[in-house]
N, C-alpha and C positions, 0 to 999 in steps of 0.2 A: 730646092731645099731647103727644111726650114733650121733656122738653127732658135738655142730657146737658152738662157742666162735669167736666171732668177738670185734675186740678193734676197738672205733672211735677214730682217733684223728685227730690233727689241718690239714696235711694235706693229710694222707691215710688212707684210712680205712681197716684192716686186719681181714684178718680167719682162721681160725686154725681150721680146720676139721681134724674127727678119725673115721672110721667103727669100733675101738677096737684094732687092728692091724695096718692097714695105714693111713696114715694121708696125708693132702694135704694141699697145705696153694695157701693165693689170695691175690692181694691187686687189689684196685679200689682207683681212687679219692673221696676222702669228701667232700658233697655237701653239703655247709655250709648253705646253705638254707635252706633246708629242710634233715638232719639226716636221717631223715627212709628212704629216695632215697638210698644211699649211704650203708646201711644197705642190703637193700632187694635185691639192686649190688650182694654185699659180701656176701652171700645166695645163691645169684642165681650163680654169678659163682662156688662157693665150690657143686652146684649139679652136675653142668656143668663138675667138679671135676673127680668128680664119675661116669658120664656117664648118671645120672639119671635126671629124668621130675621134675620140684620143689616141685609136690607136692606129688609124691612119695619116692620123698628124707624128707621130713617132717615129712610123715605120720611114716616112717623107722625111726625118729629120737626122741632121749629119753630125749635129754638134750639142751639146746638154752640161752646161757650167755655173756652179753653185759659187755663193759666196756667202758667207756668213758670219755671225756673232755668238755662235755656242761657244766656241771659247770666249772670249770675252766675257760673255755673262758668265760662265760657271766661273770663275775669275773675281767678279763682280761682287758675284753674290756668296763666293767659297762657299760652291754648292757642286767639288769635287769631292774624291775618296778620300781615305786618314791615307798619306804614305809614310814612309819610313826614309831614313836614307841614311846611307852607306859612308863614312870620309875615311880618312886620314887621321888617326889619331892627332886628336891636338887643333883640330879644324873644326869641332864640334860648334861650336858659339860663332865666329865670326864667318862660316865658311870661305875661307883663305881670301876672306875682307880686307877693304882699304877703310871703313869707316860708313860705307855708302850701305844702303839699304839692302837688308836678306830678302829670303821666304821663310825665315825662321819666323812661329809664332804667328801668319799668315796663310800659311800654304802647308805647312810644316810643323807641328806641334815640335817645342824644345825638347820633348822627352823622347820623340821619334828620330831622334840625331845618334846614330853610336857610331864612332871611332872607333876604328881597328888602326894593328901597329902596321905597316910596310912603307916603301920608300922605294920610290924613281931616279935616282940622281942627275942629274944637269948635261949629262952627256948620252942622255936614257936608257942605263946600265940599270935592269933590274938591281937594288942595292940592299931589299929585302922581302922575302914573297911575304903574305897575309896567310900567317897560319889560321888552315883550313877552321881546325877545331873553331879561333875566336870569329870567322867569320859567321860559320852557322850560331855562335850564341847570340852576333849580334842580332841572325836573320830572324833567330826564333826568339828573341828577346820582341822584335817590331811586330812580327805576325800576331805574338800577345796579345801588346797592344791591342792591337784591331788595324795596323798595316792594309792597305791593298792594293798596293801595288809597294814595290824600294825599288830604290834609286840608286847607285854604284857609283861613287867620284870622289878619283883618287885623285891628290897634288900631282900636278907633274906627269897626269896621265898620256896629257898629248906628244908627248915627247916617246912614250910607251907604253902601251895600255892591256902590257901583260898581265898588270897586276891584279885592273878589272877583270880581264878576261879570265881569270882561274877565279878569281872569285867567285863569278856568275858560273864557272862548271859546279864547284863545291854543293851552291845551292840547288842547281838546279839534277847534278846525284840523289842530293840529298833527298828533295822534292821535284820530281818528276812533274812532267805540266800534266799526267793523265792522273796528276793525286788531284782528290776532289779538294786539298790541303795547299795546293800549289803556290802562289803566290809571282805574278807578273814581275819582270824583270828589268831592269831600263838601264844602260850604261851611258856617264854624261857625254861620253869622247864618242857613243854612236847616236848623239842631239846634234851635238853640235861636236867638231875638233879645232877647237881653238888655244891658243898662251895660257889666256884666263881662266885659271880655275876656277875663282868666283864666279864671275858672268858663267861659266859654262857650265859649273853646280847648279844656279841659280834656273838656267837653260833648262836641265835634269829635269829640274822640279817639276817649272811649273810644264811641263810637256806631260812629267806622268800623271800631273794634277787634271789634266785635260783630255785626255789620250781616251780612256775608256769610253769617255760617254761620247765625245765625237766617234768615233769609232762604231761604236751602235747607230747614233741618230744616222749620221751619212751611207754605212752600209745600210739601212733601212728605208734610205730615201730613194738609195739607189736598185736596191731591189724592188721597191711597189715603182717604180720607173720601166725596168725590165719585162716585170711582170704585166703591165701595160703596153706592151709593144716594143721598147725602144732596146735595139741590139747593139749598141755600141758601151764604150765604161762611160759615169757617168764622174765630170770633171770638176776639179778643186781647184777656186782659185788662191792662191798666194798672196802674201803679206807684200812681196819683192816685185808684184807685177805681170807674174806669169799663173799656168796653171796645171796639173798633174791629175792620174786617176787617183779613189781614193787609197787604193790600193799603196800608192808611191807616197803620199804625203804626208809627211812629218807633221803632227797637231799641231805642233808650235808655229808650226809653218801660217797656221790659216786665222792667228791675231790680227781682228782688225782688217780683215780682206777684204769686205768689202768698203769700210772708207776710201782704203788701199786702191781698190778695182777705181774709185769715181776718182781720185786723186791719176791714174793711167789716164782714164778717159776725159780728164782734163787736159792734158795736155795733146792727147789731141786735138785736140778739138782747139785749143791753144797755136798749134802748127797751121790750125785750116783757118785759122783768121787771119795767123798775123799776129798774134800778139805776145810778146815775150814774159813780158810782167804781170803773173797771174796768180791773185789771193784765195782761195775757193773756200767759200761756205757752205757746207755741208747739213743743213739741218732737220732732222727727221723729226720723228717721233717722240724720242729716247735723249738723243743727246747732238750736238753742235761737232762735227769734225772738221779741223782747217788744214787746208798748205797753203804752203809756199812757192810758188812757184817763178823760176827765173830763166831768162833764155830760152822759153820752151822748154827745158827739160826734164825729167825726170828727178824729182828730191830722192833720191837715197842714202842711206846711213847702212852703217857696217856693223851699228850695236845701236840697240832701240831701248827702251823700257816697256813691260808689261807689270802693272798694278805695282807698279814706281821699284821695282828692282831688272837691274841690267840684266840685258839678256844680250849672247853675241848670235846674234839674226838678223842678218840682213833686211832693210824691212824701207821701206816709202815713207818716208818723212810725213807726220804728221800727228797733230795731239786735237784730243778728245777732252771737248767740257759737255760738264751738265746741262746745258741749257737748249732744252725741245718743246715740240708742242705739246709733250706731257708733263713738261717739268711743273711739280707742284707745287701751288704760292700760298704762302702762308702767312702770320704776322706773328712775332716773337720780341717780346721786352717794346712791345707799343712800334716797331718796325716789321716792314714790307721784305720778306722774306721769298725771290722764283728760287726751286732748285737746290743742288741738283738732283736732288730725290725726285724720280719717273715716275705716272701714273701704269706705264707702258700701256700693251695691249688688254690686258687682265690687271685690275678691271678697267683700264681705259679713263679720260678725261667724263668728267659726271654728263659731258652732252652724250659721249655714245651713251648711256642709259643703260650701262652694265657691270654696274653696282658701286661704284667710284664716288665718291662721299666729299672728295679735297678736287677745290680748284684748279686748273692748269691754265698752260695759256695758252692753247685750245680752245680752254671753255673763255676765256676772254675772247678771242678772235670772233671767235661766235657773237656774244654779247653786243662788240663793238659791231657785229657789223663785215668786216670783210670776209668769213666766211655765209654761204647761205648752205642753213641746214635741210632746207631741201634739194638741193646739191652737191650735197657731200658723196666724192668718190661718184660722180657724175649720177647721184642720184638712185645710186644704191643703194644707201644708207643713209636713213636720215638722224638730223642730231636733234635733240631735245635742248632747244633755247634758253627756256624757262627754268629747266632743273639748272642749268648753268648757273643760270643769272643767277635764281636763289640760292648756290653754295658759295657765290661769289659776294652775295651782299650778306650771310650770316658768319664767314670765315673771312673773310678781308673788310668790304664795307664799313662791319655794323661799329669793327672793331678800333677800328681808323677815322668813323665820322667822316663818312662822305658818302658819296651816292656809286649803287654799283656800275654804273660807268662810268665815273671816275674811277676807284677800282681796278677796274679791267683796263683801262688806259694805264694808271700806275703800271700793273703787271707786263705790259704789254715797250712800254717806255724803259724798266728798268731791265729786264729782259734782252732789248733793241742795245741798250748802253752798254751794257757788261758783257755783249759778245763783240760789240766796237772794239773794246776796252783790249779784250781776250788776241783779238785780230790784231791789231797795232802794236798791242806785246813784240809778237813774237815774227817781226815784219824791224828787228834788227836797228832803227831808229831811222829807215830809209824812209821815205815821204809815203802817206799812203797814194796820195795821187797820181805818182805812178805808178799804181798798176791798177788792174783792170779786175772787179771783182763779178766770180763766175758763180751766182746764188741757187744753188738746186738743191733736194732733197724733198721732202712735202712739203714744210714748212719754209725753205728758204726765199723763193719769192715774194711768199707774204708778207718777210718783215727787210727784202733786203736795200727798198731805200732809204730806212730808217737807221738801219744798219749804217750802211756807204754813206749818209750825211754824217750820222756820229764821228766816222773814221777819215770824213775829207776826199774820200775815195768817188770819184764824179762820172764813170761811166760803169754798168754791171750791164752783164748778160747773163740773161736766164734762156733755158731751152727750153723746145717744143718736150721734152724725155727728161725735164728737171725732177722731178717726180720721183723717178725711177732712174736715177742718174749711176745709182750704184749698181744698176742691173746693168746698163749701159755699158760702163768702163767695163763690166765682165766681159762686155763682148769684143774688148779692143784685146782681149789680152789672149796670146798663145800658150800652147803646151812646152813648158821648160821645168828640165832639171838640170839642179846647179850640188856643186861637189866643191867639194872644198877642203884642204890641208895644212896644217901649219906646221913648215918642218923643222924652224929653230936652228940648230950651229950642229950641221953634221960635214965630214972632210968633203963630200962630192959634192956641193949645193947644188950645181946643173943637174949631174946625173940623176940627183934622186930627184929635183921636178920635172924630167923627163920619165921618168920611170913612173913616177905619181900621177903624170897626165897619162902616160896612156894605157894607165888603169882606170884611169876616171872615163876617157873614150871608149872604152871596151865596156864599161859601166852604161854609161849613155845608150851605146846600141842596143845595149840589152833592154834600158826603159822603155826607149822608145821602138821598140819591136811591139811591147807588151799594149804600146798604144795605134800600134798600127799602120808603124810607118816604117817604111825601107831606110838602109843606110844613105843611099842619096839623098832624102829626104831632111835633113840632119842638116842645120846650118849649128858650127860648133866655134865657136869664141875663147881662149885659153890665156889666163892673166896668171902674171907673177907680182906679187908685193915685195917691192924691194923697199929694203930699211937698211942705210946707214948706220950701223951698231956704234959705231966710234959717236957719232953725233950724240943716238941715241941714250948712249951711255953718259955725256957730255952734258945735256937733257938731266938728267937724272939730276944727277951728282948737284945740279946749276941748283933745280928745284928743291933738295935737301939744304944746298948752304944759305937759300930764300930763309929757307926757316929757321938761320941761325941768325939772320940780321943782315948777312952781305946779297950783294950782286949778281953771284956766282955764275945765277941761271944764263945771264946774255948766250955763256958761252955753248949753249944748247937748242939758240932757237934756229938754229939752219938744220935740224932732226927732222925731214920730211920723208913721207911715205910715198910712193910712184908707181902709177899703173902700165904695163907693159902688153900693149897685144902680143901677140906670136899667130901668123900666120896661120889657117889649118889646114893650108894646102901642102905644106910639107911633110915630111915624115917629123916623127915627135926626136925620131936620131938624129936625123939631122941639123935639130934646130937646138943642139945642145951650146956649141960655139956663140949660137943670138944667145944663150938664155947668158952663156960668161957675159959677152961683149954687154945685153942688157943691165948688169947686176953690176958693172961698173967700178970695182969697192967696194960695192956694197953687197948685202947679204941679203940672202932669197929669204923672207921671212914666212909668207905662204903660198900656194896654189889654188888659181881656181879653172874650174872649167863650168861654160855654161852650156848647155844643149838645149837647141829652141828647135822647134817644129812648127810653120805657120797654121793658122787653123780658118777657113771664111769668118771673113769678118761684113758687116756689112759699115757702111762710108753715106753721111749725106750729102746729098749734091741739089746744087743751085737748082732755085726752085723759079718758076716765071715772074714776071715781075708784075703788080696790082695791074685789072684793066681797070676797074672802077674805081667811085669816091671810098672812100673809108667805109664798114657796115656799119649800120642801124645799131645803138645798143641793142641788146636783146630785153633789159627792164631797167627799174631804178630803183632803189630800195634807200634809205637811211642806214647813214655811215656814220659815228663817230669819229673826226679823224682827231685834229692832235692839236683843232682848238679845242674839242672838248664838247661842240655841239651838234648834233647830228644833222648832217648835213644829205640830201637828198642827192645819192650821185647813179651816175651811169655807171652800168656794170655790161659788159661785151663777151661775145660771146670768140676765145682763140681760136677757135678753128676755120674763124670766117675772115682770120688775116692774111695776107698773103704780104709780100717783100713789097715792101715800098710804103705801105700804109705807116700813119702816122699820128698820134695823137698824145694831146696833152693832159696831165694830172688837174686835180683826184681825181682816177674813174680806176675800176677793178677790172680787169681781165681774168674770166673762166675760163679753165682749164677742167675736163672728167678728174682731175685727179689734183690740181691745186688750183693755187688763185696769185697771178701777179699784181700786189698791190704796189699804184703807182698815187706817189705823194707829193701835195701841190709844189711845184718848182721843178718840176721831172719831165721830163719827154720818151715815151716810152716809141720806137721806130724798129722797122719788122726788116732784118737785115736778107742779105737774098739763099738765104739757109735756111729762115723760117724761124731765125731765132730773133728775144726780144730781145731790142741794147735799149736801155734807159740810162740815159745825158741829164748834167744837169742843166736847166733853162738858164 
């Protein structure tokens, strides 16, 4: 049986395919006008890699997963629909904010936010129900202003969402779904159930912004897959490192899912290789994603940021930087500038010969000789070196009064130094030499040695599937459904927690049944987050006092939240006393349940040691190394290398979908798993 993992990126769509033992990787250009097209192109390419017809291949496939940048790109390009937002009167401008960024002005216009009078007390009781006429007037105004999706997010709704639900019913009664003029509605508490009104409202708006387009594109991809012969649901990778079928996926959970999958894959390999401290540089065509891994554990955050706004969605921790192969180079006020704007896949770099006129990092790599224009994507795509050189000469070299090759060297050096600085800034002062750099993405191995040298890192690992690493990371994910609820102050917190977990467990069983799993297949982990509210209150008071010039904040330094795992073997009713003991004087702030079902994973195995000497170079070509001079350089075939092989830079090792640039002063050796490990000589 086969597995399919597809990552739809901004420039390329990558495929990682396995029959359980053998793997195949493929790259196709992303089709931004319709990503279902590049999705199916990649699946078709995978079937051809195993020498099967598409229908036969899909009939023998037991899992298909996809990660995507669709939602992220919609936010970056601001290409979503016009959103209307209904909030509690008085919060129209701040969105219950604390001075940090909101989504107003970027994803919801100021005149598309309307407040209505309603109130829920801190005890969860409805103090004032929203007036039906006021709610309808607000929605009517938003529709007249062009709203295509309306979000309702009231203050304190996490304590009691009755007012949100009542408002929704009022609107549905007046605009039933079968009316052409009906408008889709989403409630903030349906997206995330957290006590932070501000983060919950931001989350609701951003989810609404990407929901419609995500649903259309992913359902179309699933429909095409089924029409071609696949009989199971298409699974979508989430930014928390799990996956679920399209029908059970909240759009917001897919933001950064491709880069998050790559981090999940990196953690898997860090454990396999016994490397506890790893920093990842995932450099693709559009951007660079950075993550710091300590103790070989998945770096997770309960809150994160999207488009600069705080959202209440647990995600794998990573940072995106506008530095990729497609990053545009320009001269402004006599200075070279590289990125963050990107040529993407359409039109792409100049060397793609698809209409691009602005030089990019990839163009510089082609002119310098790091990329063979005749062997791009294994020779499936020919690049135009001369056009790239002319573009660099016209746009960069002439304004800076240097040769085209010197200009390309400057472009490459600038992007390498910039990336090194970005990564070092995220190490928190820890010495870079204590970390191993995992370099992946189509451009990662091309720049890894230069980045590592600028950082002070002394060991790099590049993988045989580095160019499709996010798709590989997708293959390490399991089906996962997560449920969370903030409880607040209730009379019997332990009893409320047990009841909530019981409800979550029943929902998990229903959801997993929809994925095709029996109850016995499900692995459940229940967690409580315990907060010492007295210490938290003291901390809050100390913070306010410090703002007035005192040092009272020290009172609150012991305020912490701790997580307690409950055994899923015992009935939840029997666990109430355990829950009370776990709280130990603190209050139960929130309840979570994670339900997982494992699916087949490919794992790299050890390979036999090389029996013979180092393979001969497959050729030589002139490369402009850091000296600025063209040097006749040996080019090796990555597919010819075996564990135990070793060579010294400067050389280039070419794979069909990337190239490993081994700078002078670095030594490349092949480890037992076929990975290329580079160390300072």
